[in-house]
N, C-alpha and C positions, 0 to 999 in steps of 0.2 A: 102354797107358800106365801107368806106375807108378814108384814109388821102390823100388829093390831094394838090399839090403845084401849085400855079398860078403865072405866071410872068407878073406883071403889068408894068414892066420897059421897056425901049427901047433897052435893052441889052440882048444878049443871056447869060444865067447864067447856072452854074453847081451847083446842090444842093445835100445835104446829110441830112439824118434823123437819129435820135436815139430814141429808145423806151425801156421800161422796159421789161426785158427778164430774170426772175429769174433763177439762176443756168445755165447761158449761158455756153455751152460746153467748150469753150476755156478760160473761166474765167470771172468773173464779173457778174453783175446783169443787164446789159444793152446790147443791140445789136445796132450797127451802120452800116449804109449802104449808099453808094453813088457811083457814081455821076450820077445824071439825068441831061441831057442837056435839057434846057427848053428855047425855042425861045420866043421873045417878044410876049405877048398876048397868049402864050401857057400854057398848063397844063401838069402835070404828076401825075399819081397815084403812090405814094411812099409806101403805105401800103394798102393791101386789107384785110378788116376785120373790126370788130367793134373796133374802136380806144379807146372808153371809157372803154370797157371791159378789155383792156390791162392795161391802166393807164391814168388818165386825163392829166398827165404831159408828154410832148414830147419835143424833142430838134431838132433844124435844123440850117443849115448854108448854105449860097450860096455865090458864087463869080463869077465875070465876067472877061473876058480876059484883060480888061483895069485896073484891080486891085480893082475895086469896090467890097465891101463885104457887105453882110447882116449878121450882127453878133451882139453879146452882150457880156456876161461875162463868159459863161460856157465853160471851157476848154475841149478839146478832141484832141487825136492824130489820124490823118488820112493820108493815102497815096495819091499820085496824081492820081493813077489809080483806076479803079472800085474796090469796096470792099464790103464785108459783113462780119463783124468781131464783136466779143464780145469786150466790152470796154477795157479789159485788153490786147488786141492784138494790136501790132504795129510792124513795121519793120524799117530798117535803112533809108527808104525813107520817113517815116512819118514826118509830121509837126504838130505843135500845131495850132488849130483854136479856135475861141471863138463863141460858139453857142448861138442862141436865145432859150428861153423857150417858148413853146406853151402850152396853157391850152385848151384842146379840150372840146367843149360844147355839142357835140352830137355824135352819132355813125358814122356819115358821115361828115367829117370836111374838110374845104378848108382853107389853109394858103396862103396868098398872099404876095409875095415879091413886095413891093412898090418902085417906082422910088426914 
């Protein structure tokens, strides 16, 4: 059981994920974690466990070196370096991204970043 990201594009991408985490120790109700480097055609397990048991709603974002983004409208602050933070955590290097919403349909879910 897991949440896996799949890269169907021709570009290397860096991805992050956000999930429900009630009473997150550093503040907020959500945990955000990134950056997984995923090569074209590659995958990365970004959460190990029953994703439906956590919450059916998850969020993600990815970007490529050329500026391509896989995004939507849900704002979050993230740093450029690897991180695992509660949603209320940020620092002076953080920037605002716009995440996609994922609705998971089973305990083992694959989200694909399309070209």
